[in-house]
N, C-alpha and C positions, 0 to 999 in steps of 0.2 A: 372850272371844267367839270365834265361828267366823269364819274369813276364807277366802275363795276367791281364788286368783290364777290367771291364765291361764298357759299354758306359757311357759317362758323358758329361756334358756341362762345358765350362770354358770361362771366359771373354777373349776378344781379347787383352786386355792390362791391365796393373796394375791399381788399383783403384786410381783415380785422386783426387786432393784436391776438385774439384767441386763436384764430386760424393759423397765424404765423407761429404762435407758441406751440401748437400741436405739431407743426413741422419740425421745430427745433427739438422738442421732446422726443420725437420719433427717430431723428437722424443725428442728433448731437451737433448740428450745424452751428458754426460760429460766423457771425456776419462780419463784413469788412470793417465796420466801425469798432468792433470788439477786438480785432487782431492787432498785434504790434505793427507799427508803421515800418515799411521797408525803407531803411535809411539810404540804401544804394539808389533806389529809384527816385527818392525824394530828398536828395541831399541839400536842396536849397530852401527847405521850409524853415520857418522860425521855430525856436525850441518848443514852444507850447503846442505846435502842431505835430510834433514828433511823438506825442502821446495819443493813444487810441481815442477816437471821438468822432463827432459828426457836426455838420453845420445845422444851426438852430435859428429859427426866426426870432428876432428880438426887435420889438417896436422901438424905433428911434425917437428921441425927444424932438428932433427937428430933421426934416428931409432936405438935403441940400440941392436937389433937382438935377444932379449930375448923372443919375442912373447907376451910380456905383452900388453894386449889390451888397457890399460889406456894411452899408448902413442899415440893412435889413436882416442880413444873414451873418451869423458869427460862428466861427469854429469853437466848439466847447469840448475840451477834453472830458472823457467819461460819458458823453452823450451817445446813445445808441437806441435801438428799438425798445429795449427794456427800460431805458431812462431817457425818454425823448426830449426832455428839457435840460438835461445835464445829470450828473451823478446824484443829486438830491431829489430827483423826480422819479416817478414810478408809473407803471401801467396798471397797478392795482386799482380795481374799480373802473378801469377803462378798457375792459376786454372787448367791447363792441365798437371801439374807436378804430379808425384805419391805422394800420401799422405805418410808421414813418422811420426815417434815418436808415433806410435800406437802399442799397445800390442796385444797379441793373444786374450785377453778378449774383446778389442775394436773391433777387426776384426770379432770375432764371433757375436757380437751384430750387426754389419753392415750386415753380411751375413744373419742373421735371418730376419732383416728388408727387405732385398732384396728377401727373400724366396730362399736362396741359401746355399751352404755349402763350407767350405774351402777344397780345394783338399788335398788328402793324398800326401805324398812324391812320391809314385809310380805313382799316377795320374799326378802330376806335371811333373815328368820326362818324362812320356809318351807323354804329350802334348808338352813339350820342344823339344823332339827328333823328333816329327812329322814324324815318320816312318823311321828316319835315324838310322844308326848304327855307325856313325862316332863320333869323339871327340865333335864336335859341330853339330848343326842341319844342317849346310850347308857344312860340310866337316871337314878336319883335320888341315887346314892351318890357323895359327894365322894371316897371312897377310890379310885374308878376314874378320876378326872379326869386324873391324871398320865399315863394311857395315851393320852389323846386331846388333851391341851392343855399348853402352856407357860403357867404362871400363877405367882403370887407364891410358892407353896410349892415350886416345882421349877425355876424359870427363872433363879435368881440375879439377878432383876430386870433382865434384858436380853433382847433379841430373839434368835431362833434361826432357822436355815434352815427354809424351808418343807418340808412333807412328811416331817418327822422323827417325827411322832406318827401314831397310827392315824386313818384317815379315818372319816367317819360312814357310815351305811348306803348313801348315794348316792355314795360315793367322793370326798367333799369334805374337804379337809384344813384344819386350823387354824381351824375355825369357832368353837371355844372357845379363847380365849387368844392368845398371841404378840403381836399388835398390834391396836389398834382399827381398824375398817374403815369406809370412807365408804359412806353410803347417799345416795340422791338426795333424801330428805326426812327429816323428823323424825317419830317415832312420835306418833300422836295418840290420846289417851284419850277424845276427845269424839265418836267415831264412834257412830252409832246402834247399838242392840243387835241381836241376831239375826245372821244370816249377812250378811257384808259382802264384796262382790266388788271385787278389786283396789283396796283402800283406799290413799289417799295422805294423809300428814300435812302438817304445816306445811312450807313451802319452806325450803331451806337459806339 
């Protein structure tokens, strides 16, 4: 369907560890993954998930084909934005990598501090497409994807510094690949047909 969005600003690249660290240093903010787990709200969790931590991508030895995300993503106590792979990892030397292990609550706090807003899904897609109508912002061919994105075929299944690949036509980097990005809503397929102005999907 056709969608219209009003004018908006968006950062040229994903929020980096350095940018998020500046926010934490200025405000003393503590991310959700660093806080004690609320045992009242989460009384049914296994004991290891009662410790502060985050979900981390772990490459499985074998994929069973069921779509069960636990074969790819595991809860690691002690993992957070400072220690993205677990307590024995660090962001030292990774200041220009995108920040990970942050929740929508964390990113909303960061956006408020910057005087900004999280884009809606429609805004994000508009920015990603950069005026294109093709499968990717640069065309339809998978063979060119490596010029614009870190993905399973070239990333060694890890994140990379921002701005290492080509930007789209509007000068925005990493709109395909590297890490998943937060939007303020969830895409809705139940919007009316025709031209839709500034659509919003389900709340996060």
